[in-house]
C-alpha positions in Angstrom: -12.3 3.8 9.1 -14.5 5.9 11.4 -12.6 8.6 13.4 -11.8 7.8 17.0 -10.8 9.9 20.0 -7.4 8.3 19.9 -6.6 9.2 16.3 -3.6 11.5 15.5 -4.8 14.2 13.1 -2.9 16.8 11.2 -2.8 18.6 7.8 -0.2 17.5 5.3 0.2 19.5 2.0 -3.4 20.5 2.4 -4.7 17.0 2.9 -6.4 16.2 6.3 -4.5 13.3 7.6 -5.5 10.8 10.3 -3.5 8.0 11.9 -5.5 5.3 13.8 -4.0 3.6 16.8 -4.0 0.1 15.2 -1.5 1.5 12.6 1.1 1.8 15.3 0.6 -1.7 16.5 1.2 -3.1 13.0 4.1 -0.8 12.5 5.9 -1.9 15.6 5.2 -5.6 14.8 6.6 -5.3 11.3 9.7 -3.4 12.5 10.4 -5.7 15.5 10.3 -8.8 13.2 13.0 -7.2 11.0 15.2 -5.4 13.5 17.5 -8.4 13.9 18.6 -10.2 17.1 18.5 -8.4 20.4 22.2 -8.3 21.0 22.2 -4.8 22.3 18.8 -3.8 23.8 19.1 0.0 23.7 20.3 -0.1 20.0 17.5 -2.6 19.1 14.9 -0.4 20.7 16.2 2.6 18.8 16.1 0.6 15.5 12.5 -0.4 16.2 11.5 3.2 16.8 13.4 4.4 13.7 11.8 1.6 11.8 8.3 2.6 12.9 9.1 6.1 11.5 10.1 4.4 8.3 6.9 2.5 8.0 5.0 5.8 8.6 7.0 7.6 6.0 6.7 4.9 3.4 2.9 4.6 3.7 2.4 8.4 3.9 4.4 8.9 0.7 2.4 6.1 -1.0 -0.9 7.7 -0.1 0.3 11.2 -1.0 0.9 9.8 -4.5 -2.7 9.0 -4.7 -3.8 12.2 -3.0 -1.9 14.5 -5.4 -3.4 12.5 -8.4 -6.9 13.0 -7.0 -6.1 16.7 -6.6 -4.5 17.5 -10.0 -6.0 14.9 -12.3 -9.6 14.8 -11.0 -9.9 18.1 -9.1 -11.1 16.2 -6.0 -10.0 16.9 -2.4 -9.3 13.9 -0.3 -8.3 12.8 3.2 -5.5 10.4 4.1 -6.1 7.7 6.6 -3.5 5.3 8.0 -5.0 2.2 9.5 -3.9 -1.3 10.5 -3.9 -2.6 7.0 -1.9 0.2 5.5 -3.5 3.5 4.3 -6.1 5.0 2.0 -6.6 8.3 0.2 -10.3 8.9 0.6 -12.1 11.4 -1.7 -14.2 13.9 0.1 -16.8 13.9 -2.6 -18.0 11.6 -5.4 -15.9 11.8 -8.5 -16.6 10.5 -12.0 -14.2 8.0 -13.4 -13.0 8.9 -16.9 -13.9 7.0 -20.1 -12.2 6.2 -23.4 -8.5 5.5 -23.8 -7.3 8.8 -22.3 -9.6 8.3 -19.4 -8.5 4.8 -18.8 -4.9 5.9 -18.7 -5.8 8.6 -16.1 -7.7 6.1 -14.0 -4.8 3.6 -14.1 -2.3 6.4 -13.2 -4.4 7.3 -10.2 -3.9 3.8 -8.9 -0.3 3.5 -10.0 0.7 6.9 -8.5 0.9 5.4 -5.0 3.4 2.7 -5.7 5.3 5.1 -8.0 5.7 7.6 -5.2 7.0 4.7 -3.0 9.5 3.6 -5.7 10.8 7.2 -6.0 11.2 7.4 -2.2 13.2 4.1 -2.3 15.4 5.4 -5.1 16.2 8.6 -3.1 17.0 6.5 0.0 19.2 4.2 -2.0 21.1 7.2 -3.3 21.5 8.5 0.3 22.9 5.1 1.4 25.4 5.2 -1.4 26.5 8.7 -0.5 26.9 8.0 3.2 28.8 4.8 2.5 27.5 2.9 5.5 29.3 -0.5 6.0 26.9 -3.4 5.1 26.7 -4.6 8.8 26.4 -1.2 10.4 24.2 -1.3 13.5 23.4 2.4 13.3 19.7 3.0 13.9 19.8 5.7 11.2 21.3 3.2 8.8 18.5 0.7 9.7 16.0 3.5 9.1 17.2 4.2 5.6 17.6 0.6 4.6 14.3 -0.6 6.2 12.3 2.3 4.7 13.7 1.6 1.3 12.9 -2.1 1.4 9.4 -1.5 2.9 8.6 1.0 0.1 9.7 -1.4 -2.6 7.8 -4.4 -1.1 4.7 -2.4 -0.4 4.6 -1.0 -3.9 5.1 -4.4 -5.6 2.5 -6.0 -3.3 0.0 -3.3 -4.1 0.5 -3.8 -7.8 -0.7 -7.4 -7.7 -3.8 -7.6 -9.9 -6.0 -8.3 -6.9 -8.9 -6.1 -6.0 -9.1 -3.8 -3.9 -5.3 -3.2 -4.1 -3.9 -0.7 -6.7 -3.1 -3.5 -9.2 -6.7 -4.7 -8.9 -8.0 -1.3 -9.7 -5.6 -1.1 -12.7 -6.8 -4.6 -13.9 -10.4 -3.5 -13.5 -9.8 -0.5 -15.7 -8.2 -2.6 -18.4 -11.1 -5.1 -18.3 -13.7 -2.2 -18.5 -11.8 -0.7 -21.5 -11.9 -4.0 -23.5 -15.2 -5.4 -22.1 -17.4 -2.4 -21.1 -20.4 -4.5 -20.3 -18.8 -7.2 -18.3 -15.5 -5.7 -17.3 -16.2 -5.6 -13.6 -17.4 -9.2 -13.6 -14.3 -10.4 -15.5 -12.0 -8.4 -13.3 -13.4 -9.9 -10.1 -13.0 -13.4 -11.5 -9.5 -12.7 -12.5 -8.7 -11.0 -9.2 -10.2 -13.9 -7.2 -8.2 -16.5 -9.3 -4.9 -14.6 -8.8 -5.5 -14.3 -5.1 -6.2 -18.0 -4.7 -3.1 -19.0 -6.8 -0.8 -16.6 -4.9 -2.3 -17.7 -1.5 -1.3 -21.3 -2.4 2.1 -20.2 -3.5 2.6 -18.2 -0.3 1.5 -21.1 1.9 3.1 -24.0 0.2 6.3 -22.6 -1.4 7.1 -19.5 0.6 6.0 -20.9 3.9 4.3 -17.6 4.7 0.9 -18.4 6.2 0.1 -14.8 7.1 0.5 -13.7 3.4 -1.6 -16.7 2.3 -4.3 -15.7 4.8 -4.2 -12.1 3.7 -4.6 -13.1 0.0 -7.3 -15.7 0.9 -9.3 -12.9 2.6 -9.0 -10.8 -0.6 -10.3 -13.8 -2.6 -13.3 -14.1 -0.3 -14.0 -10.4 -0.6 -14.0 -10.7 -4.4 -16.3 -13.7 -4.2 -18.7 -11.7 -2.0 -18.7 -8.8 -4.4 -19.5 -11.2 -7.3 -22.4 -12.6 -5.3 -23.6 -9.1 -4.2 -23.6 -7.8 -7.8 -25.5 -10.9 -8.9 -23.1 -12.0 -11.6 -23.6 -15.5 -12.9 
């Protein structure tokens, strides 16, 4: 996630924020695949553009959830980086994870705060859709923006809560294992994460017919295996 000359940089609520070019490619691909048939090209293009803004908003809100937790729970400043695989709230300095029951709760909330922020955004957008009373088949680009951003926020939050490292759910699972097994918690969490990733990759490929999701989860399984080997666990 090294900075490039083509990054878009700005400051958001005091957090230095950077958007890498690859993020826009993924955003347009995700939106174009969900914008429906091209019956009316100008409207379809507007829907794609509005949808890209929705992807940006959803992931920014997610990372802001983490960033505010870093700021107010751990007193650590951080940067926000949006990249091709989503986003990250990156601490500007080393911070000490908390210990004990209270510390474990704080560590878990740090990871949960991103999906939580996305769920709150989805709830707000759902309320707006109800108030505006759009017809179900409305072709309005603004209606698509509200609907698509709501769905993306929910799906992104749920996916991130899968107990697979390095996603948010994987961090939460690791904290739980470390609380109950302080000496071998990391090892157990990696084995658990790797097992979950393999099982869900098979489910995605065989039952959901979603090879890209299966590939993504398989990559996470391989990452966990590499970390197990790197740490020398037997």
